[in-house]
FIFIFI-751107 format. One record per residue (C-alpha): residue number from 1; residue in three letters; x, y, z; chain. Coordinates in nm, 4 decimals, padded with zeros to 6 digits. Example, Ala and Ser with C-alpha at 12.3 -4.5 7.8 and 13.67 -1.06 7.14 Angstrom:
PT   resi   resn          X          Y          Z   chain
PT      1    ala    01.2300   -00.4500    00.7800       A
PT      2    ser    01.3670   -00.1060    00.7140       A
END
This chain:
PT   resi   resn          X          Y          Z   chain
PT      1    met    09.3371    08.1735    02.7335       A
PT      2    pro    09.1512    08.3543    02.4330       A
PT      3    leu    08.8702    08.2394    02.1937       A
PT      4    thr    09.0191    08.3477    01.8301       A
PT      5    lys    08.7744    08.4420    01.5670       A
PT      6    ile    08.8258    08.2211    01.2472       A
PT      7    phe    08.5545    08.3722    01.0109       A
PT      8    ser    08.2474    08.5866    01.0356       A
PT      9    gly    07.9949    08.4227    01.2539       A
PT     10    asn    08.2118    08.1599    01.4103       A
PT     11    ile    08.4627    08.1463    01.7071       A
PT     12    arg    08.7520    07.9146    01.7730       A
PT     13    ser    08.9160    07.8405    02.0852       A
PT     14    thr    09.2566    07.7033    02.1228       A
PT     15    gly    09.2928    07.7368    02.4980       A
PT     16    his    09.3215    07.3789    02.5872       A
PT     17    lys    09.6450    07.1746    02.5996       A
PT     18    gly    09.4911    06.8357    02.5472       A
PT     19    pro    09.1558    06.6983    02.3613       A
PT     20    val    08.8050    06.8595    02.4396       A
PT     21    tyr    08.5888    06.5810    02.5871       A
PT     22    asp    08.2845    06.7377    02.7264       A
PT     23    leu    08.0990    07.0594    02.7127       A
PT     24    ala    07.8181    07.1890    02.9647       A
PT     25    gln    07.6110    07.5118    03.0429       A
PT     26    ala    07.7685    07.7345    03.2892       A
PT     27    gly    07.4488    07.8729    03.4276       A
PT     28    gln    07.4736    08.2351    03.2627       A
PT     29    pro    07.3532    08.3604    02.9242       A
PT     30    gly    07.6362    08.2819    02.6519       A
PT     31    ala    07.8477    08.0984    02.9176       A
PT     32    phe    07.9694    07.7462    02.8951       A
PT     33    leu    08.2305    07.4983    03.0439       A
PT     34    ser    08.4680    07.2788    02.8643       A
PT     35    ala    08.6503    06.9749    02.9983       A
PT     36    ser    08.9884    06.8478    02.8543       A
PT     37    gly    09.2276    06.5846    02.8658       A
PT     38    asp    09.4782    06.8216    03.0163       A
PT     39    gly    09.2777    06.7887    03.3551       A
PT     40    ser    09.1341    07.1504    03.3410       A
PT     41    val    08.7709    07.2754    03.3315       A
PT     42    val    08.7387    07.6322    03.1767       A
PT     43    arg    08.4539    07.8626    03.1608       A
PT     44    trp    08.3960    08.0527    02.8281       A
PT     45    asn    08.1487    08.3201    02.7335       A
PT     46    leu    08.0698    08.4070    02.3735       A
PT     47    ser    08.0313    08.7818    02.4527       A
PT     48    asp    08.3863    08.7888    02.5959       A
PT     49    pro    08.5865    08.5397    02.3966       A
PT     50    glu    08.9287    08.6519    02.4940       A
PT     51    asn    08.8980    08.5656    02.8545       A
PT     52    gly    08.8539    08.2099    02.9519       A
PT     53    ile    08.8617    08.1335    03.3098       A
PT     54    thr    08.9854    07.8039    03.4564       A
PT     55    glu    08.7524    07.6801    03.7255       A
PT     56    ala    08.9130    07.3615    03.8076       A
PT     57    arg    09.2184    07.1381    03.7697       A
PT     58    val    09.2057    06.7685    03.8832       A
PT     59    gly    09.5433    06.6410    03.7652       A
PT     60    arg    09.3745    06.3812    03.5410       A
PT     61    ala    09.2155    06.3767    03.2144       A
PT     62    ile    08.8291    06.4955    03.2332       A
PT     63    phe    08.5905    06.2818    03.0365       A
PT     64    ser    08.2682    06.4074    03.1752       A
PT     65    leu    08.1152    06.7137    03.3667       A
PT     66    ile    07.7930    06.8661    03.4993       A
PT     67    arg    07.6914    07.1758    03.6549       A
PT     68    thr    07.3828    07.1669    03.8747       A
PT     69    asn    07.1562    07.4379    04.0060       A
PT     70    thr    07.3327    07.4349    04.3499       A
PT     71    asp    07.6355    07.5794    04.1781       A
PT     72    leu    07.8423    07.2650    04.2056       A
PT     73    leu    08.0406    07.1129    03.9507       A
PT     74    tyr    08.0670    06.7257    03.9192       A
PT     75    ile    08.3711    06.6067    03.7205       A
PT     76    gly    08.4635    06.2613    03.6215       A
PT     77    asp    08.8223    06.1578    03.5265       A
PT     78    glu    08.9944    05.8933    03.3409       A
PT     79    asp    09.0531    05.6812    03.6480       A
PT     80    gly    08.7045    05.6632    03.7847       A
PT     81    gly    08.7294    05.9734    04.0254       A
PT     82    leu    08.4290    06.1709    04.0967       A
PT     83    his    08.5245    06.5269    04.2011       A
PT     84    val    08.2844    06.7837    04.3591       A
PT     85    val    08.3838    07.1417    04.2950       A
PT     86    asp    08.2125    07.4444    04.4728       A
PT     87    leu    08.2019    07.6864    04.1865       A
PT     88    ala    08.1874    07.9906    04.4262       A
PT     89    thr    08.5114    07.9289    04.5733       A
PT     90    arg    08.6584    07.7109    04.2944       A
PT     91    gln    08.7833    07.4570    04.5381       A
PT     92    glu    08.7412    07.0807    04.5445       A
PT     93    val    08.5157    06.9982    04.8298       A
PT     94    gln    08.5189    06.6038    04.7827       A
PT     95    leu    08.6657    06.3268    04.5807       A
PT     96    glu    08.5249    05.9723    04.5425       A
PT     97    arg    08.6891    05.6913    04.3876       A
PT     98    ala    08.3337    05.6248    04.2108       A
PT     99    his    08.4449    05.3440    03.9312       A
PT    100    val    08.7440    05.1434    03.8746       A
PT    101    lys    08.7948    05.2850    03.5259       A
PT    102    gly    08.6949    05.6341    03.3617       A
PT    103    ile    08.3545    05.8202    03.4130       A
PT    104    phe    08.2147    05.8832    03.0918       A
PT    105    ala    07.8788    06.0343    03.1834       A
PT    106    ile    07.7131    06.1904    03.4864       A
PT    107    gln    07.3257    06.2751    03.4812       A
PT    108    glu    07.1250    06.4350    03.7583       A
PT    109    leu    06.7848    06.3112    03.8422       A
PT    110    pro    06.4830    06.5167    03.9377       A
PT    111    asp    06.5100    06.4191    04.2829       A
PT    112    gly    06.8438    06.5589    04.3068       A
PT    113    arg    07.0354    06.2320    04.3081       A
PT    114    leu    07.3433    06.1554    04.0425       A
PT    115    val    07.3658    05.8808    03.8175       A
PT    116    val    07.7387    05.8130    03.7043       A
PT    117    ala    07.8363    05.5866    03.4363       A
PT    118    gly    08.1728    05.3823    03.4355       A
PT    119    gly    08.4112    05.2347    03.2230       A
PT    120    asp    08.3796    04.9226    03.4600       A
PT    121    gly    08.0511    04.8482    03.3200       A
PT    122    ala    07.8487    04.9725    03.6106       A
PT    123    ile    07.6455    05.2825    03.7052       A
PT    124    ser    07.6577    05.4240    04.0373       A
PT    125    val    07.3872    05.6242    04.2278       A
PT    126    trp    07.4830    05.8929    04.4466       A
PT    127    thr    07.2742    06.1375    04.7115       A
PT    128    thr    07.3546    06.4688    04.8115       A
PT    129    val    07.4442    06.5072    05.1927       A
PT    130    gly    07.5995    06.7590    05.4329       A
PT    131    glu    07.5484    07.1331    05.4760       A
PT    132    gly    07.4045    07.2923    05.1616       A
PT    133    ala    07.4062    06.9383    05.0336       A
PT    134    his    07.7622    06.9995    04.9112       A
PT    135    gly    07.8654    06.6470    04.9762       A
PT    136    ile    07.7785    06.3184    04.8091       A
PT    137    ala    07.7296    05.9572    04.9334       A
PT    138    leu    07.7080    05.6461    04.7172       A
PT    139    gln    07.3663    05.5048    04.7611       A
PT    140    arg    07.4235    05.1852    04.5363       A
PT    141    lys    07.6117    05.0505    04.2475       A
PT    142    ile    07.4686    04.8490    03.9785       A
PT    143    pro    07.6647    04.6152    03.7277       A
PT    144    leu    07.5121    04.6315    03.3835       A
PT    145    thr    07.7721    04.4823    03.1254       A
PT    146    asp    08.1422    04.3652    03.1042       A
PT    147    glu    08.2007    04.6597    02.8643       A
PT    148    lys    08.1829    05.0366    02.9206       A
PT    149    val    07.9041    05.2493    02.9977       A
PT    150    arg    07.9220    05.5378    02.7673       A
PT    151    ser    07.6040    05.7782    02.8027       A
PT    152    leu    07.2890    05.8259    03.0258       A
PT    153    ala    06.9947    06.0140    02.9460       A
PT    154    val    06.6772    06.1049    03.1792       A
PT    155    ser    06.3486    06.0994    03.0133       A
PT    156    asn    06.1353    06.4158    02.9674       A
PT    157    asp    05.9088    06.3097    03.2312       A
PT    158    gly    06.1840    06.2150    03.4673       A
PT    159    lys    06.0724    05.8633    03.5095       A
PT    160    phe    06.3268    05.6552    03.3020       A
PT    161    leu    06.7075    05.6337    03.2585       A
PT    162    ala    06.8417    05.5277    02.9220       A
PT    163    val    07.1847    05.3711    02.9210       A
PT    164    ala    07.4137    05.3210    02.6190       A
PT    165    cys    07.6551    05.0431    02.7080       A
PT    166    gly    07.9669    04.9155    02.5131       A
PT    167    asp    07.7983    04.5816    02.4498       A
PT    168    gly    07.5643    04.7365    02.1771       A
PT    169    thr    07.2715    04.7510    02.4030       A
PT    170    val    07.0546    05.0554    02.5181       A
PT    171    arg    06.9199    04.9727    02.8613       A
PT    172    val    06.6138    05.1473    02.9642       A
PT    173    leu    06.5579    05.1489    03.3786       A
PT    174    glu    06.3233    05.3058    03.5726       A
PT    175    cys    06.4555    05.5675    03.7908       A
PT    176    thr    06.3180    05.4736    04.1434       A
PT    177    asp    06.4766    05.1351    04.1984       A
PT    178    phe    06.6666    05.1338    03.8767       A
PT    179    asn    06.4899    04.8075    03.7703       A
PT    180    glu    06.5763    04.7239    03.3992       A
PT    181    ile    06.2374    04.7375    03.1855       A
PT    182    his    06.3654    04.7179    02.8330       A
PT    183    thr    06.6945    04.6069    02.6512       A
PT    184    leu    06.7456    04.7514    02.3198       A
PT    185    ile    06.9797    04.5759    02.0753       A
PT    186    gly    07.1017    04.7300    01.7670       A
PT    187    his    07.4537    04.8750    01.7585       A
PT    188    asp    07.7234    04.6641    01.6101       A
PT    189    lys    08.0476    04.6994    01.8420       A
PT    190    gly    07.8678    04.9289    02.1154       A
PT    191    ala    07.6317    05.1966    02.1815       A
PT    192    asn    07.8065    05.5341    02.2501       A
PT    193    cys    07.5202    05.7955    02.3231       A
PT    194    val    07.1658    05.8002    02.3907       A
PT    195    val    06.9132    06.1093    02.4134       A
PT    196    trp    06.5300    06.1407    02.4417       A
PT    197    his    06.3586    06.3220    02.1633       A
PT    198    pro    06.1997    06.6519    02.3118       A
PT    199    gly    05.8894    06.6373    02.1076       A
PT    200    lys    05.8242    06.2934    02.0032       A
PT    201    pro    05.7927    05.9542    02.1865       A
PT    202    val    06.1344    05.8612    02.0444       A
PT    203    leu    06.4557    05.7523    02.2054       A
PT    204    val    06.7672    05.8231    01.9791       A
PT    205    ser    07.0847    05.6480    02.0200       A
PT    206    gly    07.4242    05.6444    01.8179       A
PT    207    gly    07.7029    05.3800    01.8145       A
PT    208    lys    08.0327    05.2753    01.6934       A
PT    209    asp    07.8630    05.1486    01.3770       A
PT    210    gly    07.8189    05.5254    01.2780       A
PT    211    his    07.4433    05.4780    01.2869       A
PT    212    leu    07.1714    05.6622    01.4478       A
PT    213    arg    06.8589    05.4502    01.5755       A
PT    214    leu    06.5206    05.5737    01.6595       A
PT    215    trp    06.3135    05.3587    01.9043       A
PT    216    arg    05.9396    05.4076    01.9802       A
PT    217    thr    05.8981    05.4695    02.3315       A
PT    218    asp    05.5141    05.4405    02.3019       A
PT    219    ala    05.5399    05.0925    02.1466       A
PT    220    lys    05.7552    04.8962    02.3674       A
PT    221    phe    06.0786    05.0624    02.2150       A
PT    222    gln    06.0374    04.8804    01.8957       A
PT    223    gln    06.2969    05.0332    01.6628       A
PT    224    leu    06.1442    05.2976    01.4317       A
PT    225    his    06.4274    05.3922    01.1915       A
PT    226    ala    06.8046    05.3468    01.1565       A
PT    227    phe    07.0517    05.5087    00.9201       A
PT    228    pro    07.4197    05.5691    00.8636       A
PT    229    ala    07.4807    05.9124    00.9943       A
PT    230    his    07.8654    05.9118    01.0226       A
PT    231    lys    08.1365    05.7360    00.8709       A
PT    232    asp    08.2794    05.6288    01.2191       A
PT    233    thr    08.1836    05.6319    01.5950       A
PT    234    ile    07.9093    05.8856    01.7092       A
PT    235    tyr    08.0269    06.0266    02.0250       A
PT    236    arg    07.7230    06.2742    02.1031       A
PT    237    ile    07.3765    06.3663    02.0276       A
PT    238    ala    07.1986    06.6755    02.1446       A
PT    239    phe    06.8674    06.8659    02.0566       A
PT    240    ser    06.8470    07.2372    02.0158       A
PT    241    pro    06.6470    07.4112    02.2964       A
PT    242    asp    06.3307    07.4525    02.0453       A
PT    243    gly    06.3552    07.0871    01.9518       A
PT    244    ser    06.3773    07.1621    01.5792       A
PT    245    arg    06.7206    07.0394    01.5235       A
PT    246    cys    06.9566    06.7662    01.6311       A
PT    247    ala    07.3287    06.7793    01.6414       A
PT    248    thr    07.5860    06.4823    01.6366       A
PT    249    ala    07.9541    06.4607    01.6971       A
PT    250    ser    08.1760    06.1829    01.5425       A
PT    251    arg    08.5228    06.0426    01.5318       A
PT    252    asp    08.4849    06.0890    01.1641       A
PT    253    lys    08.5860    06.4536    01.2267       A
PT    254    thr    08.2608    06.5930    01.1652       A
PT    255    ala    07.9485    06.7267    01.3498       A
PT    256    lys    07.6128    06.7179    01.1768       A
PT    257    ile    07.2913    06.8957    01.2050       A
PT    258    trp    06.9748    06.7127    01.1285       A
PT    259    asn    06.5917    06.8149    01.1069       A
PT    260    ala    06.4733    06.6790    01.4246       A
PT    261    asn    06.1248    06.5712    01.2687       A
PT    262    ser    06.2602    06.3946    00.9531       A
PT    263    phe    06.6328    06.3626    01.0231       A
PT    264    asp    06.7158    06.5162    00.6875       A
PT    265    leu    07.0738    06.6429    00.7015       A
PT    266    leu    07.0663    07.0341    00.7261       A
PT    267    arg    07.4352    07.0989    00.7840       A
PT    268    lys    07.7744    06.9190    00.7873       A
PT    269    leu    08.0383    07.0896    00.9978       A
PT    270    asp    08.3700    06.9434    00.8764       A
PT    271    arg    08.7101    07.0757    00.8120       A
PT    272    asn    08.6214    07.2255    00.4626       A
PT    273    ala    08.3612    07.4509    00.6511       A
PT    274    gly    08.6385    07.5475    00.8729       A
PT    275    gly    08.5769    07.2720    01.1349       A
PT    276    his    08.8091    07.0385    01.3138       A
PT    277    gly    09.0894    06.8341    01.1959       A
PT    278    tyr    09.0626    06.5443    01.4361       A
PT    279    ser    08.7387    06.3525    01.6188       A
PT    280    val    08.4604    06.5758    01.7329       A
PT    281    asn    08.3978    06.4361    02.0677       A
PT    282    thr    08.1023    06.6542    02.1897       A
PT    283    val    07.8334    06.9255    02.1078       A
PT    284    leu    07.6356    07.1655    02.3122       A
PT    285    trp    07.3681    07.4192    02.2009       A
PT    286    met    07.3711    07.7690    02.3157       A
PT    287    gly    07.0258    07.8902    02.2206       A
PT    288    ala    06.8546    07.7709    01.8968       A
PT    289    gln    07.1267    07.9353    01.6666       A
PT    290    thr    07.4645    07.8488    01.8139       A
PT    291    leu    07.6137    07.5149    01.8331       A
PT    292    val    07.9636    07.4475    02.0252       A
PT    293    thr    08.1778    07.1605    01.9203       A
PT    294    gly    08.4861    07.0146    02.1021       A
PT    295    ser    08.7541    06.8010    01.9345       A
PT    296    asp    09.0728    06.5867    01.9651       A
PT    297    asp    09.2337    06.8881    01.8096       A
PT    298    lys    09.2325    07.0489    02.1417       A
PT    299    ser    08.9841    07.3239    01.9961       A
PT    300    ile    08.6292    07.4457    02.0409       A
PT    301    ile    08.4376    07.6070    01.7805       A
PT    302    ala    08.1112    07.8116    01.8298       A
PT    303    trp    07.9156    07.7735    01.5361       A
PT    304    ala    07.6644    08.0364    01.4067       A
PT    305    cys    07.4171    07.7946    01.2579       A
PT    306    asn    07.1969    08.0668    01.0775       A
PT    307    asp    07.5171    08.1742    00.9006       A
PT    308    pro    07.5110    07.9873    00.5482       A
PT    309    asn    07.8975    07.9862    00.5234       A
PT    310    thr    07.9318    07.7695    00.8148       A
PT    311    ala    07.8735    07.4536    00.6224       A
PT    312    glu    07.6830    07.3006    00.3262       A
PT    313    lys    07.4473    07.0080    00.2913       A
PT    314    gly    07.6354    06.6501    00.2002       A
END
Protein backbone atom coordinates (compact mmCIF):
# COMPACT_ATOMS: atom_id res chain seq x y z
CA MET A 1 0.00 0.00 0.00
CA PRO A 2 2.35 2.76 -1.23
CA LEU A 3 2.44 6.51 -1.05
CA THR A 4 3.32 7.85 -4.51
CA LYS A 5 5.25 11.09 -5.03
CA ILE A 6 3.39 13.48 -7.31
CA PHE A 7 5.86 16.36 -7.45
CA SER A 8 8.73 17.75 -5.46
CA GLY A 9 7.89 18.38 -1.83
CA ASN A 10 4.55 16.56 -1.77
CA ILE A 11 3.42 12.97 -1.38
CA ARG A 12 0.15 11.38 -2.44
CA SER A 13 -1.35 8.14 -1.13
CA THR A 14 -3.84 6.09 -3.10
CA GLY A 15 -3.93 3.13 -0.72
CA HIS A 16 -7.58 3.30 0.38
CA LYS A 17 -10.51 1.92 -1.60
CA GLY A 18 -13.01 4.37 -0.12
CA PRO A 19 -13.19 8.03 0.92
CA VAL A 20 -10.75 9.20 3.59
CA TYR A 21 -12.79 10.65 6.45
CA ASP A 22 -10.33 11.20 9.29
CA LEU A 23 -6.63 11.51 10.11
CA ALA A 24 -4.87 11.22 13.48
CA GLN A 25 -1.40 11.29 14.97
CA ALA A 26 0.16 7.83 15.30
CA GLY A 27 2.48 8.56 18.22
CA GLN A 28 5.82 8.45 16.38
CA PRO A 29 7.63 11.22 14.48
CA GLY A 30 6.37 11.45 10.90
CA ALA A 31 3.68 8.80 11.41
CA PHE A 32 -0.07 9.25 11.11
CA LEU A 33 -3.25 7.19 10.81
CA SER A 34 -5.95 7.41 8.17
CA ALA A 35 -9.55 6.19 8.46
CA SER A 36 -11.64 5.36 5.42
CA GLY A 37 -15.02 4.43 4.10
CA ASP A 38 -13.47 1.08 3.17
CA GLY A 39 -13.50 0.17 6.88
CA SER A 40 -9.75 0.26 7.43
CA VAL A 41 -7.27 2.27 9.49
CA VAL A 42 -3.83 2.55 7.91
CA ARG A 43 -0.59 3.78 9.47
CA TRP A 44 1.68 5.87 7.24
CA ASN A 45 5.16 7.27 7.76
CA LEU A 46 6.38 10.18 5.66
CA SER A 47 9.93 8.82 5.79
CA ASP A 48 8.83 5.43 4.41
CA PRO A 49 5.98 6.23 2.02
CA GLU A 50 6.05 2.87 0.25
CA ASN A 51 4.82 0.91 3.25
CA GLY A 52 1.40 1.73 4.62
CA ILE A 53 0.40 -0.73 7.36
CA THR A 54 -3.20 -1.71 8.08
CA GLU A 55 -3.79 -1.35 11.82
CA ALA A 56 -7.49 -2.25 11.95
CA ARG A 57 -10.49 -3.34 9.89
CA VAL A 58 -14.01 -3.01 11.25
CA GLY A 59 -16.30 -3.95 8.37
CA ARG A 60 -18.06 -0.57 8.34
CA ALA A 61 -17.17 2.86 6.99
CA ILE A 62 -15.08 4.70 9.57
CA PHE A 63 -15.96 8.34 10.22
CA SER A 64 -13.66 9.13 13.18
CA LEU A 65 -10.70 7.89 15.16
CA ILE A 66 -8.39 8.90 17.99
CA ARG A 67 -5.21 7.35 19.37
CA THR A 68 -4.61 7.78 23.10
CA ASN A 69 -1.39 7.74 25.11
CA THR A 70 -2.31 4.25 26.32
CA ASP A 71 -1.66 2.92 22.80
CA LEU A 72 -5.34 2.28 22.25
CA LEU A 73 -7.19 3.26 19.11
CA TYR A 74 -10.83 4.33 19.34
CA ILE A 75 -12.79 4.09 16.09
CA GLY A 76 -16.25 5.46 15.31
CA ASP A 77 -18.16 3.82 12.46
CA GLU A 78 -21.10 4.75 10.24
CA ASP A 79 -23.60 2.76 12.33
CA GLY A 80 -22.70 4.22 15.73
CA GLY A 81 -20.24 1.49 16.69
CA LEU A 82 -17.38 2.49 18.99
CA HIS A 83 -14.45 0.11 18.53
CA VAL A 84 -11.50 -0.21 20.92
CA VAL A 85 -8.35 -1.58 19.27
CA ASP A 86 -5.10 -2.50 21.03
CA LEU A 87 -2.40 -1.22 18.69
CA ALA A 88 0.22 -3.51 20.24
CA THR A 89 -1.68 -6.60 19.06
CA ARG A 90 -3.88 -5.00 16.36
CA GLN A 91 -6.82 -6.75 18.01
CA GLU A 92 -10.25 -5.31 18.72
CA VAL A 93 -10.78 -5.62 22.46
CA GLN A 94 -14.26 -4.10 22.72
CA LEU A 95 -17.17 -2.93 20.57
CA GLU A 96 -20.00 -0.79 21.92
CA ARG A 97 -23.10 0.40 20.08
CA ALA A 98 -22.59 3.94 21.32
CA HIS A 99 -25.08 5.72 19.06
CA VAL A 100 -27.97 4.86 16.78
CA LYS A 101 -26.34 6.58 13.81
CA GLY A 102 -22.75 7.36 12.83
CA ILE A 103 -20.01 8.60 15.17
CA PHE A 104 -18.52 11.80 13.78
CA ALA A 105 -15.98 12.72 16.46
CA ILE A 106 -14.19 11.26 19.48
CA GLN A 107 -12.45 13.48 22.02
CA GLU A 108 -10.34 12.57 25.05
CA LEU A 109 -10.75 14.71 28.16
CA PRO A 110 -7.81 15.56 30.47
CA ASP A 111 -9.14 13.10 33.09
CA GLY A 112 -9.03 10.23 30.58
CA ARG A 113 -12.74 10.05 29.83
CA LEU A 114 -13.91 9.95 26.22
CA VAL A 115 -16.67 12.03 24.67
CA VAL A 116 -18.29 10.71 21.50
CA ALA A 117 -20.40 12.70 19.02
CA GLY A 118 -23.32 10.88 17.45
CA GLY A 119 -25.46 11.27 14.38
CA ASP A 120 -28.46 10.77 16.67
CA GLY A 121 -27.97 14.26 18.13
CA ALA A 122 -26.40 13.15 21.40
CA ILE A 123 -22.97 12.96 22.95
CA SER A 124 -21.92 10.03 25.11
CA VAL A 125 -19.33 10.04 27.88
CA TRP A 126 -17.20 6.95 28.54
CA THR A 127 -14.82 6.00 31.34
CA THR A 128 -11.91 3.58 31.02
CA VAL A 129 -12.17 0.34 32.99
CA GLY A 130 -10.51 -3.04 33.35
CA GLU A 131 -6.91 -4.22 33.43
CA GLY A 132 -4.65 -1.58 31.95
CA ALA A 133 -7.75 0.58 31.36
CA HIS A 134 -8.25 -1.24 28.06
CA GLY A 135 -12.03 -1.29 28.41
CA ILE A 136 -14.67 1.43 28.38
CA ALA A 137 -17.99 1.85 30.17
CA LEU A 138 -20.79 4.29 29.43
CA GLN A 139 -21.05 7.00 32.07
CA ARG A 140 -23.90 8.98 30.55
CA LYS A 141 -25.58 9.99 27.31
CA ILE A 142 -26.64 13.59 26.75
CA PRO A 143 -29.14 14.56 24.02
CA LEU A 144 -28.39 17.98 22.53
CA THR A 145 -30.20 18.36 19.22
CA ASP A 146 -32.50 16.67 16.72
CA GLU A 147 -29.71 16.92 14.14
CA LYS A 148 -26.25 15.33 13.99
CA VAL A 149 -23.47 16.23 16.39
CA ARG A 150 -20.50 16.74 14.08
CA SER A 151 -17.47 17.96 16.05
CA LEU A 152 -15.99 18.22 19.54
CA ALA A 153 -13.17 20.35 20.95
CA VAL A 154 -11.78 20.66 24.48
CA SER A 155 -10.57 24.10 25.57
CA ASN A 156 -6.87 24.68 26.15
CA ASP A 157 -7.36 24.65 29.93
CA GLY A 158 -9.43 21.45 29.76
CA LYS A 159 -12.47 23.02 31.43
CA PHE A 160 -14.88 23.38 28.51
CA LEU A 161 -16.16 21.29 25.63
CA ALA A 162 -17.36 22.93 22.41
CA VAL A 163 -19.86 20.93 20.37
CA ALA A 164 -20.77 21.67 16.74
CA CYS A 165 -24.37 20.68 15.98
CA GLY A 166 -26.33 20.16 12.80
CA ASP A 167 -29.00 22.62 13.94
CA GLY A 168 -26.52 25.46 13.34
CA THR A 169 -25.48 25.95 16.95
CA VAL A 170 -22.19 25.55 18.75
CA ARG A 171 -22.84 24.54 22.34
CA VAL A 172 -20.28 25.13 25.08
CA LEU A 173 -20.44 22.70 28.01
CA GLU A 174 -18.36 22.53 31.18
CA CYS A 175 -16.39 19.29 31.33
CA THR A 176 -17.29 18.15 34.85
CA ASP A 177 -21.05 17.62 34.69
CA PHE A 178 -21.55 18.75 31.06
CA ASN A 179 -23.92 21.56 31.89
CA GLU A 180 -24.51 23.83 28.91
CA ILE A 181 -23.21 27.33 29.64
CA HIS A 182 -23.42 28.98 26.22
CA THR A 183 -25.32 28.36 22.98
CA LEU A 184 -23.78 30.09 19.97
CA ILE A 185 -26.12 30.65 17.02
CA GLY A 186 -24.65 31.59 13.68
CA HIS A 187 -24.27 28.91 11.02
CA ASP A 188 -27.06 28.50 8.48
CA LYS A 189 -27.97 24.84 7.81
CA GLY A 190 -25.57 23.45 10.41
CA ALA A 191 -22.26 23.77 12.27
CA ASN A 192 -19.76 21.12 11.21
CA CYS A 193 -16.50 21.77 13.01
CA VAL A 194 -15.11 23.68 15.96
CA VAL A 195 -11.67 24.30 17.48
CA TRP A 196 -10.17 26.54 20.18
CA HIS A 197 -7.51 29.02 19.08
CA PRO A 198 -4.19 28.00 20.69
CA GLY A 199 -2.98 31.54 21.31
CA LYS A 200 -6.04 33.76 21.68
CA PRO A 201 -9.30 33.75 23.67
CA VAL A 202 -11.17 32.72 20.53
CA LEU A 203 -13.31 29.77 19.48
CA VAL A 204 -13.42 29.07 15.73
CA SER A 205 -16.31 27.25 14.04
CA GLY A 206 -17.09 26.24 10.47
CA GLY A 207 -20.39 25.29 8.90
CA LYS A 208 -22.42 24.18 5.93
CA ASP A 209 -22.65 27.85 4.97
CA GLY A 210 -18.92 27.82 4.12
CA HIS A 211 -18.24 30.49 6.74
CA LEU A 212 -15.67 30.60 9.50
CA ARG A 213 -16.96 32.28 12.64
CA LEU A 214 -14.78 33.55 15.47
CA TRP A 215 -16.23 33.81 18.98
CA ARG A 216 -14.64 35.73 21.88
CA THR A 217 -14.30 33.37 24.80
CA ASP A 218 -13.41 36.22 27.17
CA ALA A 219 -16.56 38.21 26.30
CA LYS A 220 -19.35 35.68 26.84
CA PHE A 221 -18.65 34.15 23.42
CA GLN A 222 -19.78 37.16 21.44
CA GLN A 223 -19.17 36.78 17.72
CA LEU A 224 -15.95 38.57 16.83
CA HIS A 225 -15.80 37.98 13.08
CA ALA A 226 -17.42 35.91 10.32
CA PHE A 227 -16.44 35.53 6.69
CA PRO A 228 -17.00 33.21 3.71
CA ALA A 229 -13.92 30.98 3.79
CA HIS A 230 -15.12 28.33 1.31
CA LYS A 231 -17.75 27.89 -1.38
CA ASP A 232 -19.28 24.87 0.35
CA THR A 233 -19.40 23.02 3.67
CA ILE A 234 -16.34 23.29 5.92
CA TYR A 235 -15.55 19.87 7.37
CA ARG A 236 -12.43 20.46 9.45
CA ILE A 237 -10.35 23.19 11.10
CA ALA A 238 -6.84 22.60 12.49
CA PHE A 239 -4.16 24.91 13.86
CA SER A 240 -0.48 24.24 13.22
CA PRO A 241 1.57 23.13 16.25
CA ASP A 242 3.30 26.51 16.48
CA GLY A 243 -0.06 28.30 16.36
CA SER A 244 0.90 30.46 13.39
CA ARG A 245 -1.43 28.96 10.78
CA CYS A 246 -4.90 27.48 10.53
CA ALA A 247 -5.96 24.93 7.92
CA THR A 248 -9.50 24.23 6.72
CA ALA A 249 -10.96 21.38 4.66
CA SER A 250 -14.07 21.77 2.53
CA ARG A 251 -16.58 20.04 0.32
CA ASP A 252 -15.62 22.60 -2.36
CA LYS A 253 -12.61 20.31 -3.12
CA THR A 254 -10.05 22.61 -1.51
CA ALA A 255 -8.02 22.92 1.63
CA LYS A 256 -6.88 26.39 2.66
CA ILE A 257 -4.19 27.71 4.97
CA TRP A 258 -4.81 30.94 6.86
CA ASN A 259 -2.73 33.25 8.99
CA ALA A 260 -3.86 32.33 12.51
CA ASN A 261 -3.74 35.92 13.75
CA SER A 262 -5.35 37.85 10.89
CA PHE A 263 -7.07 34.99 9.04
CA ASP A 264 -5.66 36.29 5.78
CA LEU A 265 -5.45 33.54 3.17
CA LEU A 266 -1.92 32.16 2.74
CA ARG A 267 -2.44 29.11 0.52
CA LYS A 268 -5.19 27.43 -1.45
CA LEU A 269 -4.57 23.72 -2.01
CA ASP A 270 -6.78 22.84 -4.95
CA ARG A 271 -6.70 20.68 -8.06
CA ASN A 272 -4.62 23.24 -9.94
CA ALA A 273 -1.98 22.91 -7.23
CA GLY A 274 -1.93 19.11 -7.59
CA GLY A 275 -4.64 18.61 -5.01
CA HIS A 276 -7.85 16.65 -4.70
CA GLY A 277 -10.59 16.24 -7.28
CA TYR A 278 -13.41 15.69 -4.79
CA SER A 279 -14.43 16.85 -1.32
CA VAL A 280 -11.59 17.39 1.16
CA ASN A 281 -12.83 15.86 4.39
CA THR A 282 -9.99 16.25 6.85
CA VAL A 283 -6.66 17.93 7.56
CA LEU A 284 -3.82 17.10 9.95
CA TRP A 285 -0.64 19.01 10.72
CA MET A 286 2.56 16.94 10.92
CA GLY A 287 4.85 19.55 12.40
CA ALA A 288 4.75 23.19 11.38
CA GLN A 289 5.68 22.65 7.72
CA THR A 290 3.68 19.59 6.60
CA LEU A 291 -0.09 19.43 6.19
CA VAL A 292 -1.88 16.16 5.39
CA THR A 293 -5.27 16.18 3.63
CA GLY A 294 -7.77 13.35 3.05
CA SER A 295 -10.51 13.29 0.44
CA ASP A 296 -13.53 11.62 -1.09
CA ASP A 297 -11.22 10.82 -4.04
CA LYS A 298 -9.74 8.07 -1.78
CA SER A 299 -6.35 9.77 -1.62
CA ILE A 300 -4.17 11.41 1.00
CA ILE A 301 -1.75 14.22 0.20
CA ALA A 302 1.11 15.36 2.41
CA TRP A 303 1.86 18.96 1.47
CA ALA A 304 5.21 20.62 2.07
CA CYS A 305 3.82 23.97 3.11
CA ASN A 306 7.13 25.78 2.78
CA ASP A 307 7.26 24.81 -0.92
CA PRO A 308 6.01 27.71 -3.07
CA ASN A 309 4.93 25.23 -5.76
CA THR A 310 2.29 23.62 -3.58
CA ALA A 311 -0.27 26.35 -4.13
CA GLU A 312 -0.87 30.02 -4.63
CA LYS A 313 -3.01 32.63 -2.95
CA GLY A 314 -6.56 33.23 -4.07
